[in-house]
C-alpha positions, 0 to 999 in steps of 0.5 A: 811066205818064207821057207826054211830048209829041214836042216833049219827046221831040225835045229830050230826044233832040237830034232834030227834032219831025218826025224823032220823029214819023216814029219813031212813025209807023214803030212804032220807040218802045216805047209810043208811042200816038196820040191823034187827032193828038197822039203821047203817048211814055212818059217812059222810052222810049229813042231808037231807033237810027238805021237809016241808019248801022251802028254799029262794034262795037269788037274 
């Protein structure tokens, strides 16, 4: 399995590095693993939804 860093995920998902770290700490990124002080995120991981907002459902 190939992994990306927090910096790479932040750029790919267009969010801050700190937000990626928070998502990893909250176990919201599937497959993310912490090695000492570094988060490794699977390259095929999808960006978790933003829990602060409700997404509109088209009727």
